[in-house]
C-alpha positions as semicolon CSV with decimal commas, in nm:
position;residue;x (nm);y (nm);z (nm)
1;X;-3,937;-3,339;-0,808
2;X;-3,663;-3,141;-0,930
3;X;-3,806;-3,074;-1,305
4;X;-4,152;-2,918;-1,182
5;X;-4,275;-2,580;-1,114
6;X;-4,259;-2,616;-0,715
7;X;-3,856;-2,666;-0,695
8;X;-3,777;-2,700;-0,312
9;X;-3,544;-2,421;-0,164
10;X;-3,262;-2,677;-0,101
11;X;-3,272;-2,757;-0,488
12;X;-3,283;-2,391;-0,590
13;X;-2,986;-2,305;-0,344
14;X;-2,770;-2,576;-0,496
15;X;-2,839;-2,454;-0,844
16;X;-2,733;-2,104;-0,789
17;X;-2,436;-2,227;-0,552
18;X;-2,306;-2,454;-0,820
19;X;-2,264;-2,222;-1,122
20;X;-2,012;-2,241;-1,381
21;X;-1,774;-2,001;-1,233
22;X;-1,769;-2,186;-0,917
23;X;-1,692;-2,532;-1,057
24;X;-1,390;-2,354;-1,257
25;X;-1,273;-2,178;-0,935
26;X;-1,291;-2,573;-0,789
27;X;-1,116;-2,719;-1,071
28;X;-0,848;-2,496;-1,053
29;X;-0,782;-2,564;-0,663
30;X;-0,797;-2,936;-0,745
31;X;-0,581;-2,934;-1,045
32;X;-0,324;-2,757;-0,857
33;X;-0,369;-3,032;-0,581
34;X;-0,341;-3,330;-0,824
35;X;-0,032;-3,129;-0,981
36;X;0,155;-3,162;-0,630
37;X;0,068;-3,506;-0,571
38;X;0,181;-3,626;-0,912
39;X;0,517;-3,423;-0,826
40;X;0,561;-3,640;-0,511
41;X;0,455;-3,975;-0,683
42;X;0,742;-3,929;-0,929
43;X;0,966;-3,932;-0,636
44;X;1,133;-3,628;-0,536
45;X;1,432;-3,661;-0,360
46;X;1,431;-3,608;0,007
47;X;1,678;-3,360;-0,025
48;X;1,510;-3,168;-0,281
49;X;1,177;-3,183;-0,063
50;X;1,377;-3,061;0,251
51;X;1,541;-2,771;0,027
52;X;1,217;-2,663;-0,093
53;X;1,082;-2,700;0,279
54;X;1,361;-2,459;0,368
55;X;1,300;-2,232;0,105
56;X;0,913;-2,222;0,195
57;X;0,996;-2,157;0,562
58;X;1,225;-1,878;0,462
59;X;0,965;-1,702;0,258
60;X;0,685;-1,763;0,529
61;X;0,921;-1,585;0,767
62;X;1,014;-1,286;0,511
63;X;0,640;-1,241;0,481
64;X;0,585;-1,188;0,849
65;X;0,830;-0,944;0,888
66;X;0,761;-0,733;0,570
67;X;0,376;-0,773;0,671
68;X;0,417;-0,683;1,030
69;X;0,669;-0,379;0,903
70;X;0,394;-0,268;0,677
71;X;0,099;-0,309;0,880
72;X;0,294;-0,064;1,133
73;X;0,425;0,194;0,853
74;X;0,074;0,207;0,743
75;X;-0,083;0,317;1,076
76;X;0,244;0,562;1,169
77;X;0,157;0,697;0,847
78;X;-0,235;0,704;0,908
79;X;-0,157;0,857;1,302
80;X;0,068;1,150;1,111
81;X;-0,158;1,241;0,850
82;X;-0,451;1,272;1,084
83;X;-0,228;1,502;1,282
84;X;-0,116;1,703;0,961
85;X;-0,490;1,722;0,844
86;X;-0,571;1,894;1,211
87;X;-0,312;2,152;1,175
88;X;-0,426;2,223;0,793
89;X;-0,737;2,263;0,844
90;X;-0,674;2,450;1,221
91;X;-0,488;2,693;1,035
92;X;-0,763;2,798;0,807
93;X;-0,837;3,141;0,758
94;X;-1,180;3,191;0,623
95;X;-1,437;3,045;0,848
96;X;-1,608;2,912;0,495
97;X;-1,330;2,672;0,419
98;X;-1,423;2,316;0,297
99;X;-1,201;2,085;0,440
100;X;-1,347;1,767;0,259
101;X;-1,144;1,768;-0,059
102;X;-0,814;1,838;0,158
103;X;-0,884;1,569;0,378
104;X;-1,011;1,330;0,113
105;X;-0,712;1,361;-0,112
106;X;-0,487;1,283;0,184
107;X;-0,652;0,979;0,291
108;X;-0,682;0,864;-0,086
109;X;-0,326;0,896;-0,155
110;X;-0,222;0,676;0,146
111;X;-0,510;0,435;0,096
112;X;-0,487;0,376;-0,284
113;X;-0,061;0,389;-0,256
114;X;0,043;0,208;0,071
115;X;-0,302;0,033;0,115
116;X;-0,275;-0,122;-0,226
117;X;0,072;-0,242;-0,159
118;X;-0,026;-0,408;0,148
119;X;-0,362;-0,561;-0,027
120;X;-0,103;-0,686;-0,257
121;X;0,133;-0,877;-0,046
122;X;-0,183;-1,027;0,135
123;X;-0,329;-1,143;-0,208
124;X;0,009;-1,316;-0,275
125;X;0,085;-1,496;0,030
126;X;-0,299;-1,634;0,030
127;X;-0,228;-1,745;-0,317
128;X;0,118;-1,866;-0,211
129;X;-0,043;-2,069;0,109
130;X;-0,364;-2,186;-0,083
131;X;-0,165;-2,322;-0,419
132;X;-0,366;-2,085;-0,608
133;X;-0,187;-1,977;-0,934
134;X;-0,272;-1,589;-0,954
135;X;0,065;-1,563;-1,215
136;X;-0,066;-1,843;-1,426
137;X;-0,181;-1,818;-1,818
138;X;-0,526;-1,963;-1,694
139;X;-0,580;-1,704;-1,442
140;X;-0,760;-1,368;-1,596
141;X;-0,662;-1,142;-1,301
142;X;-0,373;-0,912;-1,308
143;X;-0,189;-0,641;-1,125
144;X;-0,091;-0,291;-1,277
145;X;0,173;-0,091;-1,051
146;X;0,195;0,286;-1,131
147;X;0,254;0,653;-1,014
148;X;-0,039;0,776;-0,861
149;X;-0,141;1,047;-1,137
150;X;0,146;0,924;-1,399
151;X;-0,009;0,595;-1,560
152;X;0,286;0,602;-1,807
153;X;0,543;0,552;-1,494
154;X;0,498;0,182;-1,444
155;X;0,655;-0,013;-1,180
156;X;0,748;-0,353;-1,079
157;X;0,452;-0,525;-0,869
158;X;0,604;-0,618;-0,522
159;X;0,656;-0,940;-0,400
160;X;0,504;-1,086;-0,072
161;X;0,844;-1,169;0,060
162;X;1,007;-0,842;-0,054
163;X;1,116;-0,635;0,282
164;X;0,953;-0,319;0,321
165;X;1,160;-0,001;0,204
166;X;1,161;0,242;0,483
167;X;1,269;0,536;0,285
168;X;0,962;0,523;0,028
169;X;0,867;0,855;-0,073
170;X;0,578;0,778;-0,281
171;X;0,367;0,448;-0,314
172;X;0,290;0,312;-0,633
173;X;-0,075;0,252;-0,679
174;X;-0,158;-0,124;-0,738
175;X;-0,503;-0,187;-0,949
176;X;-0,671;-0,491;-1,014
177;X;-0,817;-0,599;-1,373
178;X;-0,945;-0,864;-1,533
179;X;-0,933;-1,003;-1,892
180;X;-1,236;-1,012;-2,075
181;X;-1,422;-1,334;-2,120
182;X;-1,392;-1,542;-2,494
183;X;-1,693;-1,295;-2,610
184;X;-1,547;-0,974;-2,515
185;X;-1,762;-0,935;-2,236
186;X;-1,620;-0,737;-1,906
187;X;-1,532;-0,957;-1,650
188;X;-1,545;-0,822;-1,301
189;X;-1,189;-0,845;-1,089
190;X;-1,354;-0,866;-0,783
191;X;-1,601;-1,111;-0,827
192;X;-1,327;-1,315;-1,018
193;X;-1,093;-1,261;-0,697
194;X;-1,396;-1,380;-0,479
195;X;-1,446;-1,711;-0,684
196;X;-1,079;-1,787;-0,682
197;X;-1,049;-1,847;-0,298
198;X;-1,274;-2,079;-0,109
199;X;-1,564;-1,938;0,122
200;X;-1,506;-1,647;0,368
201;X;-1,107;-1,612;0,233
202;X;-1,230;-1,502;-0,102
203;X;-1,494;-1,247;0,035
204;X;-1,225;-1,103;0,286
205;X;-0,960;-1,056;-0,006
206;X;-1,203;-0,910;-0,245
207;X;-1,315;-0,675;0,032
208;X;-0,955;-0,590;0,099
209;X;-0,968;-0,455;-0,240
210;X;-1,261;-0,320;-0,282
211;X;-1,164;-0,093;0,009
212;X;-0,834;0,034;-0,161
213;X;-0,873;0,007;-0,539
214;X;-0,961;0,242;-0,818
215;X;-1,185;-0,024;-0,963
216;X;-1,510;0,110;-1,088
217;X;-1,766;-0,003;-0,836
218;X;-2,024;0,075;-1,015
219;X;-2,021;-0,254;-1,190
220;X;-1,830;-0,443;-0,939
221;X;-1,986;-0,731;-0,709
222;X;-1,953;-0,537;-0,390
223;X;-2,125;-0,235;-0,518
224;X;-2,080;0,011;-0,285
225;X;-1,904;0,349;-0,416
226;X;-1,569;0,461;-0,331
227;X;-1,613;0,812;-0,452
228;X;-1,570;0,918;-0,080
229;X;-1,243;0,859;-0,028
230;X;-1,255;0,877;0,362
231;X;-1,215;0,466;0,376
232;X;-0,907;0,473;0,564
233;X;-1,061;0,365;0,896
234;X;-1,231;0,123;0,724
235;X;-0,966;-0,046;0,536
236;X;-0,767;-0,046;0,898
237;X;-1,070;-0,200;1,032
238;X;-1,131;-0,459;0,792
239;X;-0,757;-0,586;0,833
240;X;-0,806;-0,593;1,178
241;X;-1,097;-0,822;1,128
242;X;-0,978;-1,048;0,839
243;X;-0,601;-1,077;0,886
244;X;-0,581;-1,388;1,069
245;X;-0,832;-1,536;0,803
246;X;-0,647;-1,399;0,491
247;X;-0,268;-1,468;0,615
248;X;-0,263;-1,676;0,935
249;X;-0,095;-1,377;1,126
250;X;-0,325;-1,129;1,348
251;X;-0,303;-0,767;1,248
252;X;-0,040;-0,600;1,465
253;X;-0,167;-0,341;1,671
254;X;0,092;0,008;1,666
255;X;0,205;0,068;2,011
256;X;0,473;0,291;2,112
257;X;0,784;0,080;2,111
258;X;0,706;-0,018;1,727
259;X;0,605;0,334;1,631
260;X;0,920;0,443;1,761
261;X;1,146;0,162;1,618
262;X;0,955;0,271;1,269
263;X;1,008;0,619;1,299
264;X;1,366;0,560;1,358
265;X;1,420;0,289;1,077
266;X;1,255;0,549;0,814
267;X;1,461;0,846;0,955
268;X;1,777;0,650;0,870
269;X;1,646;0,509;0,552
270;X;1,585;0,857;0,434
271;X;1,925;0,977;0,551
272;X;2,097;0,746;0,340
273;X;1,870;0,800;0,050
274;X;1,916;1,190;0,083
275;X;2,297;1,165;0,106
276;X;2,308;0,911;-0,229
277;X;2,047;1,065;-0,423
278;X;2,126;1,321;-0,691
279;X;1,772;1,395;-0,798
280;X;1,621;1,711;-0,691
281;X;1,281;1,565;-0,619
282;X;1,436;1,290;-0,414
283;X;1,655;1,541;-0,229
284;X;1,390;1,801;-0,144
285;X;1,104;1,557;-0,063
286;X;1,364;1,362;0,171
287;X;1,438;1,675;0,335
288;X;1,097;1,809;0,392
289;X;0,994;1,443;0,547
290;X;1,306;1,442;0,779
291;X;1,271;1,793;0,889
292;X;0,894;1,749;0,947
293;X;0,952;1,437;1,169
294;X;1,209;1,636;1,376
295;X;0,962;1,923;1,456
296;X;0,633;1,700;1,473
297;X;0,731;1,347;1,537
298;X;0,550;1,217;1,245
299;X;0,617;1,130;0,900
300;X;0,447;1,144;0,582
301;X;0,458;0,961;0,214
302;X;0,280;1,092;-0,122
303;X;0,358;1,349;-0,345
304;X;0,044;1,558;-0,230
305;X;0,144;1,481;0,118
306;X;0,490;1,602;0,128
307;X;0,399;1,910;-0,073
308;X;0,139;1,988;0,202
309;X;0,431;1,937;0,451
310;X;0,646;2,168;0,290
311;X;0,371;2,430;0,300
312;X;0,345;2,381;0,657
313;X;0,728;2,396;0,732
314;X;0,727;2,764;0,558
315;X;0,490;2,840;0,839
316;X;0,678;2,650;1,121
317;X;0,755;2,848;1,407
318;X;0,997;2,597;1,553
319;X;1,269;2,642;1,252
320;X;1,389;2,973;1,046
321;X;1,157;3,052;0,754
322;X;1,467;3,001;0,568
323;X;1,447;2,642;0,604
324;X;1,104;2,626;0,399
325;X;1,200;2,857;0,147
326;X;1,538;2,709;0,071
327;X;1,323;2,371;0,009
328;X;1,052;2,520;-0,175
329;X;1,321;2,659;-0,424
330;X;1,455;2,342;-0,495
331;X;1,102;2,194;-0,536
332;X;1,025;2,434;-0,827
333;X;1,343;2,382;-1,005
334;X;1,307;1,966;-1,084
335;X;1,577;2,029;-1,340
336;X;1,821;2,286;-1,174
337;X;2,143;2,217;-1,195
338;X;2,255;2,449;-0,881
339;X;2,485;2,204;-0,677
340;X;2,449;2,503;-0,422
341;X;2,111;2,482;-0,332
342;X;2,112;2,072;-0,361
343;X;2,361;2,078;-0,102
344;X;2,187;2,330;0,118
345;X;1,860;2,144;0,120
346;X;2,080;1,844;0,176
347;X;2,237;2,011;0,491
348;X;1,913;2,074;0,633
349;X;1,770;1,769;0,605
350;X;2,048;1,565;0,743
351;X;2,057;1,782;1,061
352;X;2,055;1,583;1,367
353;X;1,794;1,815;1,539
354;X;1,636;2,123;1,546
355;X;1,931;2,332;1,696
356;X;2,189;2,183;1,467
357;X;1,915;2,300;1,181
358;X;1,884;2,604;1,309
359;X;2,266;2,668;1,319
360;X;2,267;2,531;0,981
361;X;1,982;2,772;0,853
362;X;2,169;3,064;0,996
363;X;2,495;2,999;0,838
364;X;2,368;2,939;0,515
365;X;2,171;3,252;0,481
366;X;2,459;3,480;0,583
């Protein structure tokens, strides 16, 4: 009955479902499970199993802490970014000012930076929990980790159990790619990712990456264009709806207590970075972010966002214009060996409060 022209809907559905890619995905998962069972049958010692279980538990605890901190940090940055956007667009002098390019670029920077780092941690942990080998030779999926706009500046891909660096000034952009098949044909990374994991988990993970990646969606399985880079809210909404499925932990919603903790920890981490760094770019960026947090109780990350903050500091009425001018001078001289200028910017960034900052600015300007 399944060979005639009138094939039933159930048979047609099964033929569509059981594709070669679906079979390959099932075989990889079964192979991983069989491998674990064989290791057990070979007689792994009780102490080894105990040590392994302890290590796994430690990694799970480390991930949960890292995941929650990353989610909180993303929400703090997003909240601060929206406030910054309001200040920038509200200060526009000309009535025909088009705010879209500015707002899209600011949101895109946070989305493909901090967002892609969080998406990486989620994917790695989902693979860890389900036994899917995303680092093995048989996996065609790969990560690239670069600075936004500087593909030659590569970084190691962060691990899901790594603690969040609260002093981060610029997040790397992490992208997914897929090796071509044996015939050299393009392989869609999102579709491949979706097929690696069972059911709704694969769909959720693929959609997480769809919302925060630079992949050319004109030929991916999800089909929507990412040219409009205002997907930050949609990305956060997706995480709230799917984190429990993806990693077994509900998405932690930012509250006043967690926001205060994140801002305090970020300030302390940035102060440490400012005090120990001799790099002009790190010094002026850290100082700008620290001073902005003082006067606006918010924080930002990303080269473009921090430059916008510096521009705002030059106009800020709560601080001396000397502050913005001094930091800008250092930002325009990345190779300068002027130790006096570095010291001035470091002192300004390290000020405990606005009053102390005003005192420092007054002394340095005389």
